[in-house]
C-alpha positions as CSV (number, residue, x, y, z in Angstrom):
1,M,70.6,128.8,86.2
2,R,74.2,129.5,87.2
3,A,76.9,128.8,84.6
4,R,79.6,126.3,85.4
5,P,83.2,127.5,85.1
6,S,85.1,126.2,82.1
7,M,87.6,123.4,82.9
8,A,90.2,125.5,81.0
9,S,89.7,128.5,83.4
10,E,92.6,129.4,85.7
11,R,92.4,128.1,89.2
12,S,94.3,129.6,92.1
13,C,96.2,127.1,94.2
14,K,98.2,128.0,97.3
15,I,99.9,126.2,100.1
16,A,99.3,127.2,103.8
17,G,100.9,125.0,106.4
18,S,100.3,121.4,105.3
19,S,97.1,122.2,103.4
20,L,96.5,122.9,99.7
21,Y,93.8,125.5,98.9
22,I,92.1,125.6,95.6
23,N,90.2,128.8,94.7
24,N,89.9,129.5,98.5
25,D,86.9,127.1,98.4
26,L,88.6,123.7,98.8
27,R,91.2,122.6,101.4
28,I,93.1,119.4,100.7
29,T,95.4,117.6,103.1
30,F,97.3,114.4,102.5
31,R,97.7,112.0,105.4
32,R,100.3,109.3,106.0
33,T,98.9,105.9,106.8
34,I,99.9,102.3,106.7
35,R,99.2,100.1,103.7
36,V,95.8,98.4,103.8
37,P,95.4,95.0,102.2
38,D,93.2,94.9,99.1
39,N,91.5,91.6,99.9
40,G,87.8,92.6,99.8
41,Q,87.4,92.6,103.6
42,E,85.9,95.7,105.3
43,L,88.6,97.1,107.6
44,L,88.7,100.0,110.1
45,L,90.5,103.1,108.9
46,P,94.3,102.8,109.3
47,P,96.1,104.8,112.0
48,D,97.0,108.4,111.1
49,L,100.7,108.9,111.0
50,G,100.7,112.6,110.3
51,K,100.4,114.9,107.3
52,F,102.4,115.2,104.1
53,S,103.7,118.7,103.5
54,P,103.1,120.0,100.0
55,R,105.8,122.3,98.6
56,E,106.1,124.6,95.6
57,V,108.4,123.3,92.8
58,S,109.6,126.8,92.3
59,D,111.1,126.9,95.8
60,H,113.2,123.8,95.0
61,A,113.7,124.3,91.2
62,N,117.4,123.4,91.4
63,K,116.5,119.9,92.5
64,F,114.3,119.1,89.5
65,L,114.9,118.5,85.8
66,E,114.7,121.7,83.9
67,D,111.4,120.9,82.1
68,V,109.8,120.1,85.5
69,A,111.1,123.2,87.1
70,E,109.8,125.3,84.2
71,K,106.3,123.8,84.4
72,G,106.1,124.4,88.2
73,G,103.4,123.1,90.4
74,I,103.3,121.4,93.8
75,F,105.1,118.3,95.0
76,M,105.2,116.2,98.2
77,S,108.3,114.3,99.3
78,M,107.5,110.6,100.0
79,Y,109.7,107.7,100.9
80,R,109.5,104.3,102.3
């Protein structure tokens, strides 16, 4: 039986283009869409309006609060 990795183990996370790669096993992309009503009806998928582009906090540290910049991570710029 194969042992499962600990949740506390380090994970590698990198950005390539508009995708986020976790441990080189999982690719995640975030898509822009329109809001879908939460009314219990089955609806078709909303139109795809493009991809969000994840960015490294460290590349924009001067735009964040000091504690956020120190923690690091990834962010995506979203606006309405």
